[in-house]
C-alpha positions in Angstrom: 126.8 77.7 107.1 123.9 79.9 105.9 122.0 78.9 102.8 122.4 81.4 100.0 119.0 82.9 99.2 118.3 85.2 96.2 115.1 87.1 96.5 113.8 88.3 93.1 111.0 90.8 93.5 109.3 93.5 91.4 107.9 95.1 94.6 110.2 96.6 97.2 110.6 99.8 99.1 110.6 102.7 98.5 107.6 101.8 96.4 105.2 100.4 99.1 102.5 97.8 98.5 101.5 94.6 100.3 104.5 92.7 98.9 107.0 95.4 99.9 105.6 95.5 103.4 105.7 91.8 103.7 109.3 91.7 102.7 110.3 94.6 104.9 108.8 92.7 107.9 110.1 89.2 107.2 113.6 89.8 105.8 115.1 91.0 109.1 113.7 87.9 110.7 115.6 85.6 108.2 119.1 87.2 108.2 120.3 84.9 110.9 119.5 81.8 108.9 120.1 82.8 105.2 122.7 84.8 103.3 120.3 87.1 101.5 120.6 89.0 98.3 117.6 91.0 97.0 117.3 92.0 93.4 114.6 94.7 93.0 113.8 97.7 90.8 115.5 101.1 91.5 112.3 102.9 92.3 112.6 106.6 92.9 112.6 107.7 96.6 114.5 107.0 99.8 116.1 103.5 99.8 115.9 101.2 102.8 119.2 99.4 102.4 120.8 101.0 105.4 117.9 99.8 107.7 118.0 96.2 106.4 121.2 95.1 108.1 122.9 91.9 107.0 121.6 91.7 103.4 122.7 92.8 99.9 120.2 94.8 97.9 120.9 95.1 94.1 118.9 97.6 92.2 117.8 97.2 88.6 117.5 100.5 86.7 113.9 101.4 85.7 112.4 103.0 82.7 111.2 106.6 83.1 107.6 105.8 82.2 105.2 104.1 84.6 102.1 101.9 84.7 99.9 103.3 87.5 102.6 103.9 90.1 104.9 101.1 88.8 108.2 101.9 87.0 109.2 98.7 85.1 112.8 97.6 85.4 115.2 97.8 82.4 116.1 94.3 81.3 117.0 92.6 84.6 118.5 89.4 83.0 122.1 90.5 83.2 121.9 91.5 86.9 120.0 88.4 87.9 122.5 86.1 86.0 125.4 87.7 87.8 124.0 87.2 91.3 122.3 83.8 90.6 125.7 82.2 90.1 126.0 81.7 93.9 122.4 81.2 94.8 121.2 78.0 96.3 117.5 78.9 96.3 115.6 81.6 94.5 112.5 83.2 96.1 110.1 84.9 93.7 107.6 87.7 94.6 105.2 88.8 91.8 105.2 87.6 88.2 106.5 90.7 86.6 109.8 91.3 84.7 112.3 90.5 87.5 110.2 87.5 88.8 109.6 86.1 85.4 113.3 86.4 84.4 114.4 84.8 87.6 112.2 81.8 87.1 113.6 81.3 83.6 117.3 81.7 84.6 116.9 79.5 87.7 115.2 76.8 85.8 118.0 76.8 83.2 120.6 76.5 85.9 118.8 73.9 87.9 118.4 76.1 91.0 115.2 75.5 93.0 112.6 78.3 92.9 110.0 79.1 95.5 107.3 81.5 94.5 105.1 83.2 97.1 101.6 83.9 95.7 100.5 87.4 96.6 97.7 87.9 94.1 95.4 86.1 91.8 96.9 87.4 88.6 93.8 86.6 86.4 91.5 88.6 88.7 94.2 91.3 89.0 94.4 91.7 85.3 90.6 91.7 85.0 90.0 94.4 87.6 93.1 96.6 86.9 91.9 97.4 83.4 89.0 99.8 82.8 85.6 98.0 82.2 85.4 99.9 78.9 88.6 98.3 77.7 87.6 95.7 75.0 90.8 93.7 75.7 89.9 93.3 79.4 88.6 89.7 79.4 91.0 88.3 76.7 93.9 89.8 78.7 92.7 88.1 81.8 92.5 84.7 80.1 95.9 85.2 78.5 97.4 86.1 81.9 96.0 82.9 83.4 97.7 80.8 80.7 101.1 82.6 81.3 100.8 82.3 85.1 100.1 78.5 84.8 103.1 78.1 82.6 105.4 80.0 84.9 104.2 78.6 88.2 104.6 75.0 86.8 108.3 75.8 86.4 108.7 76.5 90.1 109.8 74.0 92.7 107.3 75.1 95.3 104.5 77.6 95.7 103.5 79.1 99.0 99.9 80.2 99.2 98.1 82.1 102.0 94.8 80.2 102.1 93.2 76.8 101.3 90.8 78.4 98.9 93.6 79.8 96.8 95.6 76.5 97.0 92.5 74.6 95.7 91.8 77.2 92.9 95.4 77.0 91.6 95.2 73.2 91.5 92.0 73.4 89.6 93.6 75.7 87.1 96.2 73.1 86.3 99.1 74.3 88.4 100.8 71.1 89.4 103.7 72.4 91.4 103.8 71.4 95.1 101.9 74.0 97.2 102.5 74.8 100.8 99.9 76.7 102.9 101.5 79.6 104.8 99.1 82.3 106.0 100.8 85.7 106.3 101.2 87.3 109.7 101.6 90.7 111.2 104.0 92.2 113.8 101.5 92.8 116.5 104.2 94.5 118.7 104.8 97.1 116.0 101.2 97.4 114.8 99.5 98.2 118.1 96.9 100.8 119.2 97.7 104.1 120.7 95.5 104.5 123.7 95.1 108.3 123.3 93.2 108.4 120.0 93.0 112.2 120.1 96.8 112.4 120.3 97.1 109.9 117.5 95.0 112.2 115.3 96.9 115.3 116.2 100.1 113.5 115.3 99.0 113.2 111.7 97.4 116.6 111.5 93.8 115.6 111.8 91.2 117.4 114.0 91.1 115.2 117.2 87.3 115.7 117.5 86.8 114.2 114.0 85.8 110.6 113.4 88.2 109.1 110.9 87.4 106.5 108.2 90.6 105.2 106.6 92.1 103.2 103.8 95.7 102.0 103.5 97.0 100.6 100.3 97.7 101.2 96.6 95.4 103.5 94.7 94.6 101.0 91.9 91.5 100.1 90.0 91.2 96.7 91.6 91.0 98.4 95.1 87.8 100.1 94.0 88.3 103.4 95.9 85.4 105.1 94.1 83.0 102.9 96.1 84.6 104.0 99.3 84.5 107.6 98.2 80.8 107.5 97.2 79.9 105.9 100.6 81.9 108.6 102.4 80.1 111.4 100.6 76.8 109.9 101.8 78.0 109.4 105.4 79.3 113.0 105.4 75.8 114.3 105.0 74.9 113.0 108.5 78.4 113.5 110.0 79.8 116.7 108.3 82.9 116.7 110.6 84.1 113.3 109.5 87.4 112.7 107.8 88.4 110.2 105.1 92.1 109.3 105.5 93.8 107.7 102.4 97.3 106.4 102.9 98.9 105.2 99.6 99.9 106.2 96.1 98.9 105.1 92.6 96.8 106.1 89.6 96.7 109.9 89.2 93.0 109.9 88.1 92.0 108.1 91.4 94.1 110.6 93.5 92.4 113.5 91.8 88.9 112.1 92.4 89.7 111.4 96.1 91.1 114.9 96.6 88.0 116.8 95.5 86.8 117.3 99.1 88.4 119.3 101.8 87.8 116.6 104.5 89.5 113.8 102.4 93.1 113.6 103.4 95.3 111.8 100.8 98.8 111.5 102.3 100.5 109.4 99.6 102.9 106.6 100.2 104.7 106.6 103.6 107.5 104.5 105.1 105.7 104.0 108.4 101.9 103.6 108.3 101.5 102.9 112.0 100.7 106.5 113.1 98.1 106.8 110.4 96.4 103.5 111.3 96.4 104.6 115.0 94.6 107.8 114.0 91.8 105.9 112.3 88.5 104.8 113.9 87.3 102.6 111.1 89.3 100.9 108.4 87.7 100.0 105.0 88.9 97.5 102.4 86.8 97.9 99.3 88.9 95.6 97.1 87.6 93.5 94.3 90.4 90.9 94.7 92.9 90.1 97.4 94.8 87.1 98.7 95.6 88.1 102.3 95.2 91.9 102.5 98.1 92.5 104.9 97.0 96.1 105.3 93.7 94.9 106.8 95.6 92.6 109.1 97.8 95.5 110.2 94.7 97.7 110.8 93.1 95.0 112.9 96.3 94.6 114.9 96.1 98.4 115.6 92.6 97.7 117.2 90.5 99.1 114.4 87.0 98.1 113.5 87.1 97.0 109.8 84.6 97.0 107.1 85.7 94.9 104.1 84.6 93.0 101.0 84.7 89.2 101.5 87.8 88.5 99.4 90.6 86.0 99.9 91.8 85.2 103.4 89.8 88.2 104.7 86.8 85.9 104.9 88.7 83.7 107.3 90.0 86.2 109.8 87.0 88.6 109.9 83.9 87.3 111.6 80.8 89.3 110.8 79.4 91.1 113.8 82.3 90.1 116.1 85.5 91.7 114.9 84.3 93.5 111.7 81.7 93.8 109.0 81.4 92.8 105.4 79.7 94.5 102.4 79.4 93.1 98.8 81.8 94.3 96.1 80.9 97.7 94.6 77.9 98.0 96.9 78.0 101.7 97.9 74.6 101.5 99.6 75.5 98.7 102.0 78.9 100.1 102.7 77.2 103.4 103.7 74.8 101.5 106.0 77.7 99.6 107.6 79.6 102.8 108.3 76.6 104.6 109.7 75.8 101.5 111.8 79.2 101.9 113.4 79.2 105.6 113.8 75.8 105.6 115.4 77.1 103.0 118.0 80.6 104.0 119.1 80.6 101.1 121.5 80.7 98.7 118.5 83.8 100.5 117.1 85.6 99.8 120.3 84.4 96.2 120.7 85.1 95.2 117.1 88.5 96.8 117.4 89.4 94.9 120.5 88.3 91.6 119.0 90.2 92.4 115.8 93.4 92.8 117.7 92.8 89.6 119.7 92.3 87.7 116.4 95.7 88.9 115.0 97.6 88.3 118.3 96.2 84.8 118.7 96.2 83.5 115.2 98.2 85.7 112.8 101.4 86.7 114.6 104.5 87.2 112.4 106.5 84.6 114.4 104.5 81.7 113.0 104.8 83.0 109.5 108.6 83.4 109.9 109.0 79.8 111.1 107.0 78.4 108.3 109.0 80.3 105.6 112.3 79.3 107.3 111.2 75.7 106.9 110.0 76.1 103.3 113.1 77.9 102.2 115.4 75.4 103.9 113.9 72.1 102.6 113.4 73.0 98.9 
């Protein structure tokens, strides 16, 4: 008999981010082993329930206002209580209204809770607020206290890297932690051999070199650094294109859309064609755990230039399958991009090595097996 699994998440399609993409990839791999119910916000847009066969998706109504690109759910306790009656294990993603409420209700009912750590909430709070905000540092410290309290109520935490595991232990989080690096579907995320055709498919001049970013448009992603570097690179390569795939804060979208050769396509259900059209993928983030979007780009055989954050430091080897630049360092990012554009051979070599890294060490199959075990034994 299948174990009854309740997934409580504040991130789920049609609002796409790293958590939503992770769940969209892994849930279909778990339906043969678990009876799955997903409780998630009713975000505006096309729902994916019809594509996720064999699961039940319950939508919590959202408020009409939003924070960035996030519409908070309306009081999820009643919905969660109803569907938690039959749950044998609860799986949490993101410490936001649904996740927090699920921890509280599961603890009260004695149901084991697994929480998968997708972000360092203290750093997320620090970098998601404007640097001019006087409450930025106090808010980050308060978030750390709340996070410690909530994670200590869980039965198990799954974390993507040893560095994060050790940091959480040092912060006083005593819950059992299991190391499970995230993986990518390397069969789905694969290169298209005809790069010109890939660019035409997403309405980009096939003769243009494409620098790309895929992810949320949020402050902690530091898109202004990428934009400033692109403006500098453009002076030497006027036909270059900056391709931005994702949605988020309106002010960031407006800044990115100022130039004709910056293409902001918004949130899309299938990012593969856009990744295939890129020549170089950039991750300018100030904080990450895994950066699934970077792993997907590497699986599509892209040369990547990234900040050394989270698990990224482990799967990118400088000068072999990608390049690094320090956080907020527009000057060095510009140099790294020019270095690649001036030597097209490196773009190809780094891309090939990047895909080999994902295929050999970060395939989705290993991640699925590890989560099957963790969700079964708790």
